[in-house]
N, C-alpha and C positions, 0 to 999 in steps of 0.2 A: 504494500500500500504506500502511495506517495504522500509527501508532506501536505500537498494541497488537498488531497482527499481527507486527510486527518483534520485539516482546518475546516473543511465543510462539516465534518462531524462536530467540531466545536460550535460552529454557527448554529447547528441544529439542536445540540443537546446541552451545551454549556450555558449556565445562567450565572451572570455576575450582577452585582447591584446596579440599578438603572443608570446612575450618573456616570459610571465608568465603562459601561458596556461598549459604547461607540469607540472610545479611545483604545480600549483593550483589543477590540476586534481589528482596528487599524494596525495596532502594534503587532498582532499575531500574523495577519495576512501579509504584512509588508516585509517579512523576513523569511528566507528559505535556507538559512544556514544549516538547519537540522534535517534537510532532505535525506542525506545519505543514511544517517542513523535511523530515521523513521522508516525508510524504505526497507531496512533490514529487520524491522520489528516483526515479531510473531503475531499471529492473530490471538489477542488476549481478551477474554471476557472479564469485565470488571466494573466496579461502581466506585468512582473516586470522589472524595469530598475534601476540599482544601479550604482551611480557615487560617487566617493569618492576621497579625498586627492588632490584637485586641487592645493593646495599650493606647492606640489612636482612635478607639471607638469604631474601627473598621472591621467588618467581617465579610470575607469573600468566600463564596461557595462555587465550586466548579463541579458539576455533576454529569456523569456520563452513564447512559443506560447500559445494561448488560450487552455483551456481544458487540462491542465497538472495537474494531481492530486498532492496534497500537495504543490501547488505553494507558498502559503503564508508562511508556516513554512520553506519551502526550501529556500525562499528568506532570511529569518533570518539566516539560517545555512550558506548560501553562504556569506552573509555580514560578519558574524563572521570569517569565514575561510579566505576570501579575506583580511579582515582587519588585521588578524594575520599574513598572508603571507607577506603583504607589510610592516607591522611594523617590522617584522624580517629582511626583505631585507634592509629596511632603516637603521636599527640598524647596520647591518653588513657593509653597505656602509660607514656609519659615522665612524665606528671603523677603517676601512681601511684608510679613508681620514685623520683621526686624526693621525694615525700611520705614514702616508706619510708626513704630515705636521711636526710632531715631528722629523722625521729622516732628513727632509730637513733643519730644524733649527740646528740640531746637526752637519750636514755636514758643513754648513756655519760657525758654531762656530769653528769646527776643522780646516777649511781652514784659518780662521782669526788667529788662534794660530800658525799654521805652517808657515804662510807667514810673521810673525813678523821678522823684520830685514833683509828681503830678497830683499828690494828695487824693488819690483814687479818682481823679477827674472831677471832683465835686465842685471846684471853682472854675470849671471850663478848661478846654484844651484847644489849641490852635487847630485850624482845619486840616493842615497837612499831617500833623501827628495823630489826630483823631481818625483820619482816613487810614493811616497805617495800623492803628490799634484795631479798628473794625475789620480790616482785611485779615489780620492775624487771627482774630477771634473767629471769623468766618471759616478760615482754613482749619482751625482746630476743631470746629464743629463738624467739618467734613470728615474728620478722622474719628468721630465719636465711637467709642467701643461698646457703648450701651444704649441701644435705641429704645429700650423700654425700661427706663430707670425707676419708674413708679410701680412696676410689677412687684418689687420687693422694697418696701420703704426703709428697711434697715440699711440700704445702700446710701440713703441721704440723711439718716439721723445723725445727730451730734452737733458739734460746733463748727461754724464756718466763718472765715474772715474775708471781708470784702476787699478785693484788690483793685477793682475798677468798676465804675458805673457811668452810664451816660446821664444819670440824674445830675442836675447842676444847680448850684446856688450862686447866681451872679447878679450884677447890677443892683437895683434897689432892694431886692430880696436880701442880698448879702449885707447891705448897709443896715436895713431894718433889724436884722438878727444880730447885729454887732459882731459879725464874723470878719470884719476888716481890721478891727483894732485890738480888743482885749479878750475876745472869746475864740478859743482854738478848738478844732475838731481832733478827736482821738480816733480810736479804733471803731470800725463798723463791724459788728458781729451778728451772726444769726444762729439761733439754736432751734433745731427741729426735733420735736418729740412726737414720733409716730403713734405711740400708745394713746396719746390724747388728741391727735390730729391738730396740733398746735405748733406755731412757729413764733419765736420771740426775736424781734429785730432791735438791736441795741446800738445807740450812737453815744460815744463818750465825748464829754466836753471838759475843757479846763479853762478857768477864768483867771486872768492876772489883773492887777490893779491894787485896790486897797488891801486885798488879801487873796491868797491863792486858793481857788475852789476847784474841786473835781466833782463832776456829776455825770448824769446820763439820762437820755431819753430812751424809754423802752416801749415799743409798740407790740402788743400781742395780737395775733391773728389766727383764726381758725382756717383750716383748709380742707378741701374735699377733692379727692382724685376724680378727674373727669375722663382721662385717657391714660395710656401707659407713659405719657410724657407731660401731661398738662394737669395743673391743679387750679381750682377755683378758690380764691382767697377772700375772707370776710374779716374786716377790722373788728376787733373785740374791745380793746381798751388801750390806754396809754398812760404812762406815768413819767414824771420829771422830778428827779431828786438830785441834790437836797433842796430844801425850801428856798435857799438863797438863789439857786439857779432858776427855780420856778418863777421867782419874782423878776429876774432879769428878762425872762422870755414872756412874761405875763401879757404884755400888750400885743405880742406877735405869736402867741402860742398856736393859734389856728393856722397861721402861715407855716409854722414849723411842722405841724402835723400833716398839712397838705403836701409838703415836699416828700415826706417819708412814708405816707400812708400806702400800704401795699394792696389795697382793695382792688379786685379785678381778677385776672387770671395770669398764670405764669407757666411757661413751657421750659422744661429742662432740655437744652439742646446739646449739652455735652456733660458727660459724667465719667470720671475714673476714680481711682482710690484717693487721689489728692486734690483734684480740681473739679469745679462745676461751673457751667455757663447757663444762664437763664435769660429768657426774653419775655417781656410782659405785654399786656394789651395796649400799653401806652407807647410802645416802641423802644422801651429802655432795654439796655444790655447790662447784665450783672456777671462779673467774673470773680469767682470766690475760690479760696483755698481752704481745705480742711485743716483745722488746727490739730497739731500733733497729739494732743491729749484726748482728742475726740475719738470715740469708738465708732467703728463702722458696722 
C-alpha cells in the first residue's frame, strides 16, 4: 500500500478536533517522505487512539477502524505530524503572548513617564500631551487580557489608586475651590467591596496657611452589574472631614460634589493584576493602579 493510499485512509477514518483538522490534513498530505517505509508495511488490523499534551488542555484523538492497512506505521506518522503541528502552534502562540506582554509593559512605562508632574491630569493637560496619553490608553485597551472583568468581581475588589483622569478642575472652578493657593490635592483612591456592591471614592486634601490641615472627601456609591464589563452607579452619600475642611468648602460644596460624583455608568475597558482602565457615560477616562496591599 502506498503512502497516498494511507493518507486517504486518514481522511476517511481519522478524527482530530475541529480547529486543527484542516491544518493537520494539509500537513499530512503535503509530505511523502514516508512513502518507502509505508509501502513496505504489512496489512495490519488495528484500532489506534492517540492522546497527547494534556498539560495544554489539548486532547487529540486519531482513530482508525479495524482492517486498515499500515495502521501501525501510520499511527507513528500521525503522532509525529500531530506533535509537530501542535508544537509549532504552541510556539507561535507563546511568541505572540510574549510580544503582547512586552508591549503592555512598554505602554505602562511610557504612561508613567508622560504622567510625571501632571497631578493625575486634574488641573488640565496641554492638547499634545493629552493626545499622547489617550493614544497610549487606547492601545493598552486593545491588549486587554480580560474582556469580561465583571464575571468575577473578586478581580476588581480592593484598593485602587488613580493615576490619570480626564476629569478636570480648571478656570473659575479651581479658583472657587481654593485649589490655586492654599489647598492641595493628595491621593485619589477607590475601594471596591463586592460583598456589599459598594465603591468608596476618596480624595485627600491638605491645607496650608494659619495651620496645616489634612482631610478628605469620601463619596460612597452603590453599583449594579449590567454586563460583563459595565456597571450602573448610584450616588449614596458623601462626607468631608475634618470640620475645618468642611467649613473651607462650605460655600462650594455642591460644586465639589458635582466634579467627583460618579453617578451614571462605567465600563471597564482594561483589567490585569495591576492596572485598570474605565470609561464613563460622560466620556471620562480613568487609569488606576492596584495598591500593593490590596487583595485580588
